[in-house]
C-alpha angles and dihedrals in degrees: 000000000000124000092260100031093114117074109227119226098184110090091216090053091049090051091049091053091049090049091050091048090052089052092051091047091050093051092046093050090049093049090047090069083088088063089051090056088048092055095039094052094046092057108026095077092057092074090051101044098097093045092049090049091052097042094051096032093235132175119239090253094054091044091052091049092049089053096046101036092084087067090062088052088051090055090050093049092047092049094056098034095081098054091042090051091052090049104038104020132252103279094048091054089047087057091052090052092048093050092049092051092046091052090047092052092053094043094048092047092053097036113145099189139017094255094061091041087057090048093052091045090056091049090051090046091056089053092050091047089054091050092048090061102036098046099060092038093051095045091050092050097051098038127100109244094241093060101024094109093052093048093046088051087065087079091066092040089055090048092053092047088050091053091050092047091051092052090047095048092046090054092046094053093041094053093041090053092044092234132014092214095047096075089225111154116248109270097254099092126226093334088085093040093246094276121168120256095251091058092055089052087066097036094056088067088073088081099060089038091058091046090052090050090052090050091052090053093047109043121086123247121266110272091225092055090048092052091048089054093047095251094134099158092052090048091052091052093052094044092049091051095052102031101041123202100004131121096278093179090056090050092050090049090051091052091044090053090052092048092046092049090050091050090055092046098049092157088059090064088071120096089220118116143158098270113079090323099302138084113263092242090055091053089051090055093047093049092047088055094046095048090049088062102031092065084072102241094149091055087069091055101033097044102021095125091064091049095049092044089055091058094053108276121129121227096272092047090047091062091050092051091047089053091050089051090051091050089049089053090054094047097049090051086069087060089059091046090053095048108032095084094037105049099014140242100280098054091051092051092049092049091048093050091051093049093047093048093053096042094047089048090054091049090051090050092048093052092054083076094051123123128202129025142251113005090347098069113135133185121213122225128310094014094067090059091046091053092046093051092043092051092053092045086053091052091048092048092049096041094052095047129006095032098062103015096060089057090048091053095044090054095051113019099079125081114257093250093062103022099110096041095042092048089049092053093047092048091048089052089051093054092047090050089048089052092049093052093044097052096037099052100075097049092040092049090050097042102037103020130243093275093063092042094054090044088056092051089048090053090054089049089054091048089050089058091054092045094052093045094056108024111030119085124208114251100182115131094008124125116236088243089060091061087083086088092064094066113061116228118240122220 
């Protein structure tokens, strides 16, 4: 039975449940600030790329590496986040991530050469990698079962809002300065130290970093971590605040039994298994992460200007269309939030894979009609319109399914004994896949053409449908303690 499986008839009990749900929602929204940093960091540098390249006289290769290197830092942060969370607790590791991102924002804003910009980007990436693991794990562990999917979806919602905020702030600083590439100081005189616009694009991230640090110092510890550390009374307090009028002692006993069973089966805490060195459930998490990136979603956001220019928009219009796409991504995430606990995780993923396959196929077909090369690719009528519609259908399909639902599953699908470490490995795989797609798109687009590139992404979308259909198990309406069944015990 789930925490909210029984329908209360007592008005006071109903009010208590609503109050507990509000508490859980508040904590989840606070934790999701880490997702905002994730989205903000992944997009904010795009508005500064040309100015950085000019200021430091960089080649295209070095510029591309400076942009993408943060993703390697993200993989490193995600890899260590799980074990640190098991040792120090969730909020303390959130604080580490917030501090690293804050330091990175300051360092990147005041960078004096490309080597230290790369260093600060890696530091910030580590912080974002930490947040990408801790946020979904924490939300899953403090959420009532009945609304866990919706609350876990807040991670992706925060990411999409972060992307939109980055685009908006980039545009604000660029227009205030007159031109990002010009090096003209922002028109506020010496009070802002005469720094170029691109530097302020990084420095503004200090604000959400500070907010995330405050969140880390304010939110309670995960009840499952508290039970594992023997802090039973504290665990009861947290559970009572987020679950409402349920049998908290029974819930604590359930968690204690899980912790005790894990302590006896210490070998089970390992991610190692019979299939290529890992447990099957861990491979499922890794492949979910990889497919989420290999469908090419970040190409739309990282290289959107080139795409929109190819269908007939000038540079100023391209920014407007990119902003509309970012807003669309935010809006459709609410669709996933509304449906994930009603129809389940697996149906949403299957529907999203189908939509992405069709839309990417249409984009590939449209670009077979393209003329020109590089940044000068153009599409004749009506293929420009087809590509534009297909690209937005792709964003909608991803935003309502694979964007939020993968984070929901990663936060809840693993058994308690390996949740943090398995989630860390899956998140690290996601960042590495993100890096691979980011750095490979420009040379592939130039060497193979956009038609072949989008066809490849469409193939991965089709493979993701097959993978979900046969390998992903539904987790809706299951307690986290029940996830023990998903990882087979070894004798």
